[in-house]
ZAVO-136992 format. One record per residue (C-alpha): x, y, z. Coordinates in pm, 1 decimal. Last residue first. Example, Ala and Ser with C-alpha at 12.3 -4.5 7.8 and 13.67 -1.06 7.14 Angstrom:
+----------+----------+----------+
!       px !       py !       pz !
+----------+----------+----------+
!   1367.0 !   -106.0 !    714.0 !
!   1230.0 !   -450.0 !    780.0 !
+----------+----------+----------+
END
This chain:
+----------+----------+----------+
!       px !       py !       pz !
+----------+----------+----------+
!  11604.3 !  10270.4 !  11996.0 !
!  11779.6 !  10513.6 !  12147.0 !
!  11552.0 !  10802.5 !  12183.5 !
!  11550.3 !  11133.6 !  12122.0 !
!  11625.7 !  11168.4 !  11806.4 !
!  11623.2 !  11550.1 !  11685.0 !
!  11976.9 !  11629.1 !  11500.6 !
!  11952.4 !  11241.1 !  11271.6 !
!  11646.4 !  11412.4 !  11128.2 !
!  11828.2 !  11736.4 !  11054.6 !
!  12143.3 !  11605.6 !  10915.1 !
!  11960.2 !  11342.8 !  10698.0 !
!  11720.2 !  11665.2 !  10564.9 !
!  12106.6 !  11905.7 !  10553.1 !
!  12284.1 !  11614.2 !  10294.9 !
!  11943.4 !  11594.8 !  10156.0 !
!  11915.5 !  11955.6 !  10069.1 !
!  12326.7 !  11986.5 !   9985.5 !
!  12306.8 !  11725.0 !   9707.4 !
!  11951.4 !  11849.0 !   9580.0 !
!  12153.5 !  12163.9 !   9537.9 !
!  12494.0 !  12054.2 !   9399.3 !
!  12273.0 !  11885.2 !   9079.5 !
!  12068.6 !  12205.9 !   8988.3 !
!  11782.1 !  12190.6 !   8767.8 !
!  11621.3 !  12055.6 !   9086.5 !
!  11301.3 !  11896.2 !   8974.8 !
!  11116.9 !  11778.6 !   9262.1 !
!  10992.4 !  11367.5 !   9252.5 !
!  11389.4 !  11250.0 !   9418.2 !
!  11300.4 !  11525.4 !   9740.0 !
!  10963.4 !  11356.7 !   9749.5 !
!  11165.9 !  11023.4 !   9784.2 !
!  11404.8 !  11178.9 !  10029.2 !
!  11115.6 !  11318.3 !  10215.7 !
!  10966.5 !  10987.3 !  10230.2 !
!  11337.1 !  10796.4 !  10338.3 !
!  11450.4 !  11060.9 !  10596.8 !
!  11120.8 !  11051.8 !  10805.0 !
!  11082.0 !  10660.6 !  10813.3 !
!  11496.2 !  10640.3 !  10895.1 !
!  11455.1 !  10937.5 !  11164.1 !
!  11145.1 !  10686.8 !  11292.7 !
!  11330.4 !  10366.5 !  11287.4 !
!  11603.1 !  10512.5 !  11472.4 !
!  11440.9 !  10687.4 !  11754.5 !
!  11191.6 !  10952.2 !  11757.8 !
!  10986.5 !  10997.8 !  12054.2 !
!  10752.1 !  11292.1 !  11991.5 !
!  10755.6 !  11590.5 !  12339.2 !
!  11151.0 !  11675.9 !  12236.4 !
!  11027.7 !  11769.3 !  11878.3 !
!  10928.5 !  12134.8 !  11939.0 !
!  11242.2 !  12171.9 !  12192.0 !
!  11490.4 !  12022.3 !  11893.8 !
!  11356.6 !  12243.3 !  11651.0 !
!  11328.7 !  12581.7 !  11836.1 !
!  11175.7 !  12733.3 !  11493.3 !
!  11211.1 !  13105.1 !  11629.1 !
!  10896.9 !  13261.9 !  11650.0 !
!  10519.5 !  13042.4 !  11498.7 !
!  10363.5 !  13303.3 !  11264.6 !
!  10657.2 !  13531.4 !  11206.0 !
!  10934.9 !  13328.7 !  11206.0 !
!  10770.5 !  13038.2 !  10991.2 !
!  10706.6 !  13326.5 !  10756.4 !
!  11043.3 !  13462.7 !  10710.3 !
!  11052.8 !  13495.8 !  10332.1 !
!  11315.7 !  13308.1 !  10121.6 !
!  11670.3 !  13146.6 !  10209.0 !
!  11707.5 !  12808.7 !  10256.5 !
!  11576.7 !  12772.0 !  10631.8 !
!  11293.5 !  13016.2 !  10533.2 !
!  11097.7 !  12789.1 !  10305.2 !
!  11170.0 !  12498.9 !  10505.7 !
!  10977.9 !  12656.2 !  10747.9 !
!  10738.0 !  12757.6 !  10559.6 !
!  10669.3 !  12399.2 !  10377.6 !
!  10725.1 !  12273.8 !  10754.1 !
!  10437.7 !  12473.5 !  10862.3 !
!  10164.8 !  12441.3 !  10597.4 !
!  10252.0 !  12119.1 !  10597.5 !
!  10224.1 !  12012.1 !  10993.5 !
!   9878.7 !  12230.1 !  10972.6 !
!   9678.8 !  12081.2 !  10732.5 !
!   9824.4 !  11702.2 !  10856.7 !
!   9507.0 !  11661.9 !  10985.3 !
!   9377.5 !  11260.1 !  11075.3 !
!   9763.8 !  11194.4 !  11280.1 !
!   9715.3 !  11531.2 !  11518.5 !
!   9995.3 !  11524.3 !  11688.6 !
!  10218.3 !  11306.5 !  11442.2 !
!  10307.8 !  11052.7 !  11622.7 !
!  10193.8 !  10800.2 !  11494.7 !
!  10150.3 !  10886.7 !  11127.1 !
!  10564.9 !  10730.9 !  11159.3 !
!  10396.0 !  10387.1 !  11278.4 !
!  10113.6 !  10449.6 !  11036.1 !
!  10360.0 !  10511.7 !  10716.6 !
!  10089.6 !  10577.0 !  10408.0 !
!   9999.9 !  10942.7 !  10571.0 !
!  10420.1 !  10958.8 !  10592.9 !
!  10434.6 !  10941.8 !  10240.0 !
!  10138.7 !  11188.2 !  10079.4 !
!  10272.9 !  11403.8 !  10316.1 !
!  10635.1 !  11403.1 !  10155.2 !
!  10468.8 !  11502.5 !   9853.1 !
!  10325.1 !  11834.4 !   9977.6 !
!  10606.4 !  11857.6 !  10123.1 !
!  10788.0 !  11876.1 !   9797.4 !
!  10459.4 !  12108.5 !   9627.7 !
!  10495.9 !  12380.4 !   9886.0 !
!  10871.1 !  12381.8 !   9882.5 !
!  10810.4 !  12460.6 !   9567.9 !
!  10576.9 !  12639.5 !   9488.2 !
!  10726.0 !  12891.3 !   9741.2 !
!  11050.8 !  12997.3 !   9492.3 !
!  11129.0 !  12808.5 !   9218.3 !
!  11397.9 !  12627.8 !   9318.7 !
!  11677.7 !  12859.2 !   9279.8 !
!  11509.3 !  13148.5 !   9475.7 !
!  11512.2 !  12875.9 !   9746.4 !
!  11854.3 !  12769.1 !   9761.7 !
!  11949.9 !  13132.2 !   9768.3 !
!  12062.1 !  13309.6 !   9476.1 !
!  12490.3 !  13414.4 !   9487.5 !
!  12517.4 !  13755.8 !   9277.3 !
!  12746.5 !  13733.1 !   8932.0 !
!  13089.2 !  13896.3 !   8957.8 !
!  13127.5 !  14172.8 !   8674.2 !
+----------+----------+----------+
END
């Protein structure tokens, strides 16, 4: 009998993985004043943390809680008001890369897939030329 393919969400351990990943990520963001300045509430990243964890969980095959809470992701539209150039993209990607590096992921292919997605997503949100 063929093995049923499990989603990345299931392979990494579900919502707890994405909550931990995003917590690690925002520790880096909080220590990076130029990147932190792009956030609408730099003194309180609670909503940003919650939204990103739900979005990533949903993207990688988890429950559709993000859609239920905020509607369709529309990432480019949601990020358009913020000036995101190469520097901001690189800072975001560095913090996400560090957060991901600190996470336990059994399958190296899953880690590579996540790294590739983050690079593509970060670049696609650029709306400024540096």
